[in-house]
C-alpha positions as CSV (number, residue, x, y, z in Angstrom):
1,M,43.4,45.5,-11.5
2,S,40.4,46.9,-9.6
3,S,37.0,45.9,-10.8
4,F,34.5,48.4,-12.2
5,D,31.6,49.5,-10.0
6,H,28.9,49.8,-12.6
7,K,26.1,50.3,-10.1
8,T,27.6,53.6,-8.9
9,A,28.4,54.7,-12.4
10,L,24.8,54.0,-13.5
11,T,23.3,56.3,-10.8
12,A,25.0,59.3,-12.5
13,I,23.6,58.5,-15.9
14,P,20.3,60.1,-16.7
15,H,17.2,58.7,-18.6
16,K,17.8,61.0,-21.6
17,P,18.9,60.5,-25.2
18,G,22.6,60.8,-25.8
19,V,25.9,59.2,-26.7
20,Y,28.0,57.0,-24.3
21,Q,31.7,56.1,-24.3
22,Y,33.4,53.1,-22.7
23,W,37.0,53.5,-21.6
24,D,39.6,50.9,-20.5
25,A,42.1,50.9,-17.6
26,D,44.7,52.7,-19.8
27,G,42.3,55.5,-20.6
28,K,41.7,54.3,-24.2
29,L,38.3,54.8,-25.8
30,M,37.0,51.3,-26.7
31,Y,33.4,51.9,-27.8
32,I,30.9,54.6,-28.7
33,G,27.1,54.0,-28.7
34,K,23.9,56.0,-28.9
35,A,20.7,55.6,-26.9
36,K,17.2,56.9,-26.6
37,D,17.6,56.3,-22.9
38,L,21.2,56.4,-21.7
39,R,20.8,54.7,-18.4
40,N,18.6,51.9,-19.7
41,R,21.0,51.2,-22.6
42,V,24.2,51.3,-20.6
43,G,22.6,49.2,-17.8
44,S,21.6,46.5,-20.3
45,Y,25.3,45.7,-20.7
46,F,25.6,44.8,-17.0
47,N,22.2,43.7,-15.9
48,S,21.4,41.3,-18.8
49,D,22.2,37.6,-19.0
50,K,25.9,37.5,-20.2
51,N,25.2,34.4,-22.2
52,Q,23.2,36.4,-24.7
53,F,26.3,38.3,-25.7
54,N,28.9,37.2,-28.1
55,G,32.5,36.7,-27.1
56,K,33.6,40.3,-28.1
57,T,30.8,41.9,-26.1
58,R,31.8,40.0,-23.0
59,V,35.4,41.1,-23.5
60,L,34.3,44.7,-23.9
61,V,32.2,44.7,-20.7
62,S,35.0,43.0,-18.8
63,K,37.4,45.8,-19.8
64,I,35.2,48.8,-19.0
65,R,36.7,51.0,-16.3
66,K,35.1,54.4,-17.0
67,I,31.9,55.5,-18.7
68,T,31.3,59.0,-20.0
69,F,28.3,60.4,-21.8
70,T,26.9,63.3,-23.7
71,I,23.3,64.4,-23.4
72,V,21.5,65.6,-26.6
73,D,18.0,66.9,-27.3
74,T,16.7,64.2,-29.6
75,E,17.5,60.7,-30.8
76,I,18.5,62.0,-34.2
77,D,21.1,64.2,-32.6
78,A,22.5,61.2,-30.8
79,W,22.6,59.4,-34.1
80,L,24.5,62.2,-35.8
81,L,26.9,62.7,-32.8
82,E,27.7,59.0,-32.6
83,N,28.5,58.8,-36.3
84,S,30.9,61.8,-36.1
85,L,32.6,60.5,-33.0
86,I,33.1,57.1,-34.5
87,K,34.7,58.6,-37.6
88,K,37.0,60.8,-35.5
89,H,38.2,58.2,-32.9
90,Q,37.6,54.8,-34.7
91,P,37.2,52.8,-31.4
92,K,38.3,49.2,-31.5
93,F,34.9,47.7,-30.8
94,N,32.8,49.9,-33.2
95,I,32.0,48.9,-36.8
96,N,33.8,51.3,-39.2
97,L,31.9,52.6,-42.2
98,K,35.0,54.4,-43.5
99,D,35.5,53.8,-47.2
100,D,39.1,53.6,-48.4
101,K,38.0,54.4,-52.0
102,T,38.0,57.9,-53.3
103,Y,34.9,58.1,-55.5
104,P,34.7,60.4,-58.5
105,W,32.6,63.6,-58.8
106,I,31.3,65.6,-61.7
107,I,32.4,69.2,-61.4
108,V,30.8,72.3,-63.0
109,K,33.8,74.6,-62.7
110,N,33.3,78.0,-61.1
111,E,34.4,80.2,-64.1
112,N,33.1,82.0,-67.1
113,Y,31.8,79.5,-69.6
114,P,32.1,76.7,-67.1
115,R,33.8,73.4,-68.1
116,I,32.3,70.1,-67.0
117,Y,34.5,67.1,-66.2
118,W,35.1,64.5,-63.5
119,T,37.5,64.6,-60.6
120,R,38.4,62.7,-57.4
121,K,39.3,65.9,-55.5
122,V,36.7,68.2,-54.0
123,I,38.1,71.7,-53.6
124,K,36.1,74.6,-52.0
125,D,36.5,77.0,-54.8
126,G,32.9,77.8,-55.5
127,S,32.5,75.1,-58.1
128,T,29.5,72.8,-58.1
129,Y,30.1,69.1,-57.5
130,F,27.7,66.3,-58.3
131,G,28.2,62.8,-56.8
132,P,30.1,61.0,-55.6
133,Y,29.5,58.2,-58.1
134,G,29.8,54.7,-56.7
135,S,29.7,53.4,-60.3
136,I,32.3,54.9,-62.6
137,G,30.4,53.5,-65.5
138,M,27.3,55.4,-64.6
139,M,29.3,58.6,-64.3
140,H,30.9,58.2,-67.7
141,T,27.4,57.4,-69.2
142,I,26.2,60.8,-67.9
143,L,29.3,62.6,-69.2
144,D,28.8,61.0,-72.6
145,L,25.2,62.1,-72.6
146,I,26.3,65.7,-71.9
147,K,29.0,65.6,-74.5
148,E,26.6,64.2,-77.1
149,T,23.8,66.6,-76.3
150,Y,25.6,69.9,-75.5
151,T,28.5,71.8,-77.2
152,L,30.7,72.9,-74.3
153,R,34.3,74.1,-74.3
154,T,37.0,71.8,-73.1
155,C,39.9,74.2,-73.1
156,S,41.2,76.0,-69.9
157,L,41.5,79.4,-71.5
158,P,40.6,82.4,-69.1
159,L,37.5,83.4,-71.0
160,N,36.6,86.7,-69.4
161,D,34.9,89.6,-71.2
162,K,38.1,91.6,-71.5
163,N,40.2,88.8,-73.0
164,I,37.4,87.9,-75.5
165,A,36.9,91.6,-76.5
166,E,40.6,92.1,-77.1
167,G,40.6,89.0,-79.4
168,K,43.3,87.2,-77.5
169,F,42.0,83.8,-78.6
170,K,41.2,81.9,-81.8
171,V,38.9,79.0,-82.3
172,C,40.5,75.6,-82.3
173,L,39.7,72.2,-84.0
174,E,36.9,71.5,-81.5
175,Y,35.0,74.4,-83.1
176,Q,35.8,73.3,-86.6
177,I,34.3,69.8,-86.0
178,G,31.3,71.1,-84.2
179,N,32.1,70.2,-80.6
180,C,32.3,73.8,-79.4
181,K,30.4,77.0,-80.5
182,G,33.5,79.2,-80.1
183,P,32.8,81.4,-77.0
184,C,36.5,82.3,-77.1
185,Q,35.7,84.6,-80.1
186,A,32.3,85.6,-79.0
187,Y,30.6,83.2,-81.4
188,Q,28.4,82.1,-78.5
189,T,27.0,84.4,-75.9
190,E,27.5,83.7,-72.2
191,S,23.8,83.7,-71.6
192,D,23.3,81.0,-74.2
193,Y,26.1,79.0,-72.8
194,D,24.7,79.4,-69.2
195,K,21.3,78.2,-70.4
196,N,23.0,74.9,-71.5
197,I,24.8,74.7,-68.1
198,G,21.4,75.1,-66.3
199,E,19.9,72.2,-68.3
200,I,23.0,70.1,-67.5
201,K,22.6,70.8,-63.8
202,E,19.0,69.7,-64.0
203,I,20.1,66.4,-65.5
204,L,22.8,65.9,-62.9
205,N,20.2,66.5,-60.2
206,G,18.1,63.8,-61.7
207,K,15.5,66.2,-63.1
208,I,15.9,65.0,-66.8
209,G,12.1,65.2,-67.2
210,N,12.1,69.0,-66.7
211,V,14.8,69.3,-69.4
212,I,12.8,67.1,-71.8
213,R,9.7,69.2,-71.2
214,D,11.6,72.4,-72.0
215,V,13.2,70.9,-75.1
216,K,9.8,69.9,-76.4
217,G,8.6,73.4,-75.8
218,I,11.5,74.9,-77.9
219,I,10.8,72.4,-80.7
220,K,7.1,73.3,-80.8
221,N,7.8,77.1,-80.8
222,A,10.5,76.7,-83.5
223,S,8.2,74.7,-85.7
224,E,5.4,77.3,-85.3
225,E,7.8,80.0,-86.3
226,L,9.1,77.9,-89.2
227,N,12.6,77.8,-87.8
228,F,13.1,74.3,-88.9
229,E,16.9,74.3,-88.4
230,L,16.5,75.1,-84.7
231,A,13.6,72.5,-84.4
232,H,15.8,69.9,-86.0
233,Q,18.7,70.7,-83.7
234,Y,16.6,70.3,-80.6
235,S,14.8,67.2,-82.0
236,R,18.2,65.5,-82.1
237,R,18.8,66.6,-78.5
238,L,15.4,65.3,-77.5
239,Q,16.1,61.9,-79.0
240,V,19.4,61.6,-77.0
241,L,17.7,62.7,-73.7
242,E,14.7,60.3,-74.1
243,K,17.0,57.4,-75.0
244,Y,19.0,58.1,-71.8
245,Q,15.8,58.4,-69.8
246,S,14.4,55.1,-71.0
247,K,17.6,53.4,-69.8
248,S,17.8,55.1,-66.5
249,T,14.2,55.4,-65.3
250,V,13.2,52.4,-63.2
251,V,10.0,53.7,-61.6
252,N,7.3,56.2,-62.0
253,S,8.7,59.7,-62.4
254,A,6.3,60.9,-59.8
255,I,8.6,59.4,-57.1
256,T,10.8,62.4,-56.5
257,N,13.8,62.8,-54.2
258,V,13.8,59.6,-52.1
259,D,16.5,57.4,-50.6
260,V,16.3,53.6,-50.7
261,V,18.3,51.4,-48.5
262,S,18.4,47.6,-47.8
263,I,20.6,45.2,-45.9
264,A,21.7,41.6,-46.0
265,S,23.7,40.1,-43.3
266,D,25.0,37.0,-41.6
267,E,26.8,36.4,-38.3
268,R,30.1,38.1,-39.4
269,Y,29.3,40.6,-42.1
270,A,26.6,42.9,-43.2
271,F,26.1,44.5,-46.6
272,V,24.1,47.7,-47.2
273,N,22.9,49.0,-50.5
274,Y,21.9,52.6,-51.1
275,L,20.0,54.2,-54.0
276,K,19.4,57.9,-54.5
277,V,16.4,58.5,-56.6
278,M,15.3,61.7,-58.3
279,N,12.2,61.8,-60.5
280,G,12.1,58.1,-60.8
281,T,15.8,58.0,-61.9
282,I,18.6,56.4,-59.9
283,I,21.3,59.0,-59.9
284,Q,23.6,57.4,-57.3
285,T,24.1,53.9,-56.0
286,Q,26.6,52.1,-53.7
287,T,26.9,48.9,-51.7
288,I,29.2,48.7,-48.7
289,E,30.4,45.9,-46.6
290,V,30.5,46.1,-42.8
291,K,32.4,43.6,-40.6
292,K,30.5,43.1,-37.3
293,Q,32.2,43.7,-34.0
294,L,29.7,43.2,-31.3
295,D,27.0,41.2,-33.0
296,E,25.3,44.4,-34.1
297,S,21.7,44.1,-35.2
298,D,20.5,44.9,-38.8
299,D,18.7,47.9,-37.3
300,E,21.8,49.4,-35.8
301,I,23.9,48.8,-39.0
302,L,21.2,50.1,-41.4
303,T,20.8,53.2,-39.3
304,L,24.5,54.0,-39.1
305,A,25.1,53.2,-42.8
306,L,22.1,55.3,-43.9
307,L,23.5,58.4,-42.2
308,D,26.9,57.8,-43.8
309,F,25.3,57.5,-47.3
310,R,23.1,60.6,-46.8
311,T,26.2,62.6,-45.8
312,K,28.4,61.3,-48.6
313,F,25.8,61.8,-51.3
314,N,24.5,65.1,-50.0
315,S,20.9,63.7,-49.7
316,T,18.2,66.1,-48.7
317,S,15.3,63.6,-49.2
318,R,12.7,63.4,-46.5
319,E,11.4,60.0,-47.5
320,I,13.5,56.9,-47.0
321,I,12.3,53.5,-48.4
322,V,13.5,50.7,-46.1
323,P,12.9,46.9,-45.7
324,F,11.8,47.4,-42.0
325,E,10.9,50.3,-39.7
326,P,14.2,51.4,-38.0
327,A,14.1,52.2,-34.3
328,L,14.8,55.9,-35.1
329,E,12.4,58.7,-34.3
330,D,12.9,61.9,-36.4
331,E,10.0,64.1,-37.4
332,S,12.0,65.4,-40.4
333,L,12.3,62.0,-41.9
334,R,9.6,59.6,-43.1
335,F,10.4,55.9,-43.3
336,T,8.3,53.9,-45.8
337,V,8.1,50.1,-45.8
338,P,6.3,49.5,-49.1
339,K,4.0,46.5,-49.6
340,L,3.4,46.9,-53.4
341,G,3.6,49.4,-56.3
342,E,6.5,51.4,-57.7
343,K,8.2,51.9,-54.3
344,K,8.1,48.2,-53.7
345,K,9.9,47.7,-57.0
346,L,12.6,50.2,-56.0
347,L,13.1,48.3,-52.7
348,E,13.3,45.0,-54.5
349,L,15.9,46.4,-56.9
350,S,18.0,47.5,-53.9
351,Q,17.6,44.1,-52.2
352,K,18.6,42.4,-55.5
353,N,21.8,44.4,-55.6
354,V,22.7,43.9,-52.0
355,L,22.1,40.1,-52.2
356,F,24.2,39.8,-55.3
357,F,27.0,41.8,-53.7
358,K,26.8,39.6,-50.5
359,K,27.0,36.4,-52.5
360,E,30.0,37.5,-54.6
361,K,31.9,38.7,-51.5
362,L,31.2,35.6,-49.5
363,N,32.2,33.4,-52.4
364,Q,35.5,35.2,-52.6
365,Y,36.2,34.8,-48.8
366,E,35.1,31.1,-48.9
367,K,37.5,30.3,-51.7
368,L,40.3,31.7,-49.7
369,N,39.2,30.0,-46.5
370,P,36.8,27.0,-46.9
371,D,36.1,26.9,-43.2
372,L,34.2,30.1,-43.6
373,R,31.7,28.3,-45.8
374,T,31.2,25.6,-43.2
375,D,30.7,28.1,-40.4
376,R,28.2,30.0,-42.5
377,I,26.2,26.9,-43.4
378,L,26.1,25.7,-39.8
379,A,25.1,29.1,-38.6
380,T,22.3,29.3,-41.2
381,M,21.1,25.8,-40.2
382,Q,21.0,26.8,-36.6
383,K,18.9,29.9,-37.4
384,D,16.6,28.2,-39.9
385,L,15.9,25.2,-37.7
386,R,15.7,27.2,-34.4
387,L,18.5,25.2,-32.8
388,T,20.2,26.1,-29.5
389,Q,23.6,25.2,-30.8
390,L,25.5,24.7,-34.1
391,P,24.6,21.4,-35.7
392,Q,28.3,20.2,-36.1
393,H,27.2,16.6,-35.7
394,I,24.1,15.5,-37.5
395,E,22.7,11.9,-37.9
396,C,20.0,10.7,-40.2
397,F,18.0,7.4,-40.1
398,D,16.3,5.5,-42.9
399,N,14.5,2.1,-43.0
400,S,14.3,-0.4,-45.9
401,N,12.4,-3.7,-46.4
402,F,11.2,-5.8,-49.3
403,Q,7.6,-6.9,-48.9
404,G,8.0,-7.0,-45.2
405,K,11.1,-9.2,-45.4
406,Y,14.8,-8.4,-44.6
407,P,14.1,-5.1,-42.7
408,V,17.2,-3.0,-42.1
409,S,17.9,0.5,-40.8
410,A,20.8,2.8,-41.9
411,I,22.3,5.8,-40.2
412,V,24.6,8.3,-41.9
413,V,26.6,10.9,-40.1
414,F,27.6,14.4,-41.2
415,K,30.2,16.4,-39.3
416,D,30.7,20.1,-40.1
417,A,28.1,19.7,-42.9
418,K,30.1,17.0,-44.7
419,P,29.6,13.2,-44.8
420,S,31.7,11.3,-42.3
421,K,31.5,7.8,-43.9
422,K,33.6,6.1,-41.3
423,D,30.8,6.7,-38.8
424,Y,28.0,5.3,-41.0
425,R,26.2,2.3,-39.5
426,H,23.5,-0.2,-40.4
427,F,21.3,-2.3,-38.2
428,N,19.7,-5.8,-38.7
429,V,16.3,-5.4,-37.1
430,K,16.0,-7.9,-34.3
431,T,12.7,-7.3,-32.4
432,V,10.3,-6.5,-35.2
433,E,8.3,-9.1,-37.1
434,G,6.7,-8.1,-40.5
435,P,6.5,-4.7,-42.2
436,N,6.3,-2.3,-39.2
437,D,8.2,0.8,-40.2
438,F,7.4,2.6,-36.9
439,A,8.7,-0.2,-34.7
440,T,11.8,-0.6,-36.9
441,M,12.6,3.1,-36.4
442,E,12.0,2.8,-32.7
443,E,14.4,-0.1,-32.4
444,A,17.2,1.5,-34.5
445,V,17.1,4.8,-32.6
446,F,17.1,3.1,-29.3
447,R,20.0,0.8,-30.1
448,R,22.1,3.6,-31.7
449,Y,21.9,6.0,-28.7
450,R,21.9,3.3,-26.0
451,R,25.4,2.3,-27.4
452,M,26.6,5.9,-27.6
453,L,25.6,6.5,-24.0
454,D,27.2,3.2,-22.8
455,E,30.4,4.2,-24.6
456,D,30.3,7.8,-23.3
457,Q,30.2,9.2,-26.9
458,S,29.1,12.7,-27.6
459,L,25.5,12.9,-28.8
460,P,24.7,14.7,-32.1
461,Q,23.2,18.2,-32.0
462,L,20.6,17.2,-34.6
463,I,18.8,14.0,-35.5
464,I,16.9,13.7,-38.8
465,I,14.3,11.0,-39.4
466,D,13.4,10.1,-42.9
467,G,9.6,10.0,-42.6
468,G,6.6,11.9,-41.3
469,K,4.9,12.2,-38.0
470,G,4.6,8.5,-37.3
471,Q,8.3,7.7,-37.7
472,L,9.2,10.9,-35.8
473,S,7.0,9.9,-32.9
474,S,8.6,6.4,-32.8
475,A,12.1,7.9,-32.7
476,V,11.1,10.3,-29.9
477,K,9.7,7.4,-27.9
478,S,13.1,5.8,-27.9
479,L,14.8,9.1,-26.9
480,K,12.5,9.4,-23.9
481,L,13.2,5.8,-22.8
482,L,16.9,6.8,-22.8
483,G,16.2,10.1,-21.0
484,I,17.8,12.3,-23.7
485,E,14.8,13.8,-25.5
486,N,15.8,17.3,-24.1
487,K,19.5,16.9,-25.0
488,V,19.2,16.7,-28.8
489,T,17.0,18.2,-31.4
490,I,15.1,15.7,-33.6
491,I,13.1,16.5,-36.7
492,G,11.3,14.4,-39.4
493,I,11.3,15.2,-43.2
494,A,8.4,14.0,-45.3
495,K,9.3,13.3,-48.9
496,R,6.2,14.6,-50.7
497,L,6.5,18.3,-49.9
498,E,9.8,18.3,-48.1
499,E,8.0,19.2,-44.9
500,L,9.9,19.4,-41.7
501,F,8.1,18.2,-38.5
502,Y,9.0,18.9,-34.9
503,P,7.8,16.7,-32.0
504,G,4.6,18.0,-30.6
505,D,4.0,20.5,-33.4
506,S,1.2,19.7,-35.7
507,Y,2.2,22.4,-38.2
508,P,5.2,21.6,-40.4
509,L,8.1,24.0,-41.2
510,Y,8.6,24.8,-44.9
511,L,12.0,26.0,-45.9
512,D,12.8,27.8,-49.2
513,K,13.5,25.2,-51.8
514,K,16.8,26.9,-52.6
515,S,18.0,27.3,-49.0
516,E,21.3,25.7,-48.1
517,T,19.7,24.3,-44.9
518,L,17.2,22.2,-46.9
519,K,19.9,21.2,-49.4
520,V,22.0,19.7,-46.5
521,I,19.0,17.9,-45.0
522,Q,18.1,16.5,-48.5
523,Q,21.7,15.4,-48.9
524,L,21.6,13.6,-45.6
525,R,18.2,12.0,-46.4
526,D,19.4,10.8,-49.9
527,E,22.7,9.5,-48.5
528,A,20.9,7.5,-45.8
529,H,18.5,6.1,-48.4
530,R,21.4,5.1,-50.6
531,F,23.4,3.5,-47.8
532,G,20.3,1.7,-46.5
533,I,19.3,0.4,-49.9
534,T,22.8,-0.9,-50.6
535,F,22.8,-2.9,-47.4
536,H,19.3,-4.1,-47.9
537,R,20.0,-5.4,-51.3
538,K,23.0,-7.3,-50.0
539,K,21.0,-8.8,-47.2
540,R,18.1,-9.7,-49.6
541,D,20.5,-11.4,-52.0
542,Q,22.0,-13.3,-49.1
543,G,18.5,-14.4,-48.0
544,T,17.6,-15.5,-51.5
545,L,20.8,-17.5,-51.9
546,K,20.5,-19.0,-48.4
547,T,17.1,-20.4,-49.3
548,E,18.6,-21.7,-52.5
549,L,21.6,-23.2,-50.8
550,E,19.3,-25.1,-48.3
551,Q,17.6,-26.8,-51.2
552,I,20.9,-28.4,-52.4
553,D,21.4,-32.0,-51.3
554,G,23.9,-32.0,-48.4
555,I,23.7,-28.2,-47.7
556,G,21.4,-27.5,-44.8
557,K,20.6,-24.3,-42.8
558,T,23.7,-24.5,-40.7
559,T,26.0,-25.0,-43.6
560,A,24.4,-22.2,-45.6
561,D,24.9,-19.8,-42.6
562,K,28.6,-20.9,-42.5
563,L,29.1,-20.1,-46.2
564,L,27.5,-16.6,-45.9
565,T,29.5,-15.8,-42.8
566,H,32.8,-16.8,-44.4
567,F,32.4,-15.4,-47.9
568,K,30.2,-12.4,-47.0
569,S,28.5,-12.1,-50.4
570,V,26.7,-14.0,-53.1
571,K,29.2,-13.2,-55.8
572,K,32.1,-14.5,-53.7
573,I,30.4,-17.9,-53.1
574,K,29.7,-18.4,-56.8
575,E,33.3,-17.4,-57.7
576,A,35.0,-19.5,-54.9
577,T,37.5,-22.2,-56.0
578,E,37.5,-25.8,-54.8
579,K,40.3,-25.0,-52.3
580,E,38.5,-22.0,-50.9
581,L,35.3,-23.9,-50.5
582,S,37.2,-26.7,-48.7
583,E,37.9,-24.3,-45.8
584,V,34.2,-24.5,-45.0
585,L,32.8,-27.6,-46.5
586,N,33.7,-31.3,-46.7
587,K,34.7,-32.9,-50.0
588,K,31.3,-34.2,-50.8
589,Q,29.7,-30.8,-50.1
590,V,32.3,-29.0,-52.2
591,A,31.7,-31.3,-55.2
592,T,27.9,-30.9,-54.9
593,L,28.2,-27.1,-54.7
594,L,30.6,-26.8,-57.6
595,E,28.4,-29.0,-59.7
596,Y,25.3,-26.9,-58.8
597,F,26.9,-23.6,-59.8
598,T,28.7,-24.9,-62.9
599,P,26.8,-23.9,-66.0
600,Q,25.4,-26.9,-67.8
601,V,26.3,-26.9,-71.5
602,P,23.7,-28.8,-73.6
603,E,25.0,-31.7,-75.6
604,V,25.0,-31.2,-79.3
605,Q,23.8,-34.3,-81.3
606,A,26.2,-35.3,-84.0
607,E,24.8,-34.9,-87.5
608,N,24.0,-38.2,-89.3
609,P,25.8,-38.1,-92.6
610,N,23.2,-40.4,-94.1
611,H,20.5,-37.9,-93.6
């Protein structure tokens, strides 16, 4: 297969906004992209360091055999064209925002005395459709409000002027129980009915405040004219409307006709939430999931999803509240990144929704495939700790001593974010005299990695030192002596504020207390401390017993060492039988030791019967 001459292809591509398409050797469309500058964007795929691309992007570039493009006038035109082409062709390497669900709409039927109901089919018959509604619950809440507030017909009778005038219909049970005013027998005029329809359309458009204001005006006029029956009827309607408004209004009603969009993502997936707000009321909301194909940025996904939402929900808003300024220039749109106030509250509400949706979805995936959780945690740690590679192998050091005596070091190992207990190790400190924590850390780190290098073992991607700057500097000194200071990342964690220190950086890194990265580091630190303390107590007990053994007649330093080497622990020496002790000691020493450890029962003086 002949290689692709990208240099020649680039000379034909202008420095103008537009949409580009990549084709493979079989003439199949693989990818569609937009650009503010076509030549610069396409050239970046070939001129950049290939290592910055993920695997799929490298595969895409290797398969390109033809490039076509379409020039447009503005970046927003490129944005719109890209979206429509992706939906039409659905190329393999593009993310697909197509939603398989058919969302419901509320329809105001194009007929005399219009009916209002919900449907999943949009038919171009002149009817007015409101939606779609991402939440069926919200849609039914609005329909319940309409039903409770307005008396509309539910029948499908052809209520034209001729049929009504000829008396072809009779009122039904709905009229008898007060749910309909009987337009079928001209008990309600069409103008009165249409007035109600007008108010309902205002509500469906999110302009419930306008309806409430008009209802209050009717109540006031009716009261002044002493029409208390009408005033009472509209007072009841006002109560229902205000109750609904109190539940649905989340911000100041001065915020009119805005879109809110936010995003949460990881290496594989992105989740985008959309809120459509009218007069401070959320009238539509939806969260979608996007599976990444070519390591798309949050900016790219947010922009593409926003266009899809605006098309789907028929948004005409000119202001869009976003978490960051997207790289999109369009004079007809104003992007707002709020810092405080009511708009900030709206953005936080959107972010709360998208984070909850992300958490629930990822939990579902991780239950089905536990490896996904491991991959996510490692990727999060790599990002949080600014690592150059995934920390699949992590080691953590901790020191223990008792009043300067019996110093020991412990190392615990995590592989794929889980303890690998078979790889745990402890060290008896050999070169340090007295309580010198820095020197102890220096010796332990040197011995650990000297041995790993000698045995040609793979080094960890991350080393954690339980301690502050001093312990970290001591560990780094050993890494430099071994010549591996640039081959591994090493950090220190200070207990007091859970500060993370990097070599040569005087300012610590603070992670969110709830972050998974910090939780893994804390688990490593705590596990190293537990493992070290356990070994230290054993050694301390051995030291205490050894001193005690040496004070027994016939048991000197050499014999005490032999006992501890053979039996391993204090408890086993005390519980050993005469036969077991005979494997190490002579008969005289065995008798002496047994007598020493046998509890002495005090003699009880016999009672003198004469007393």
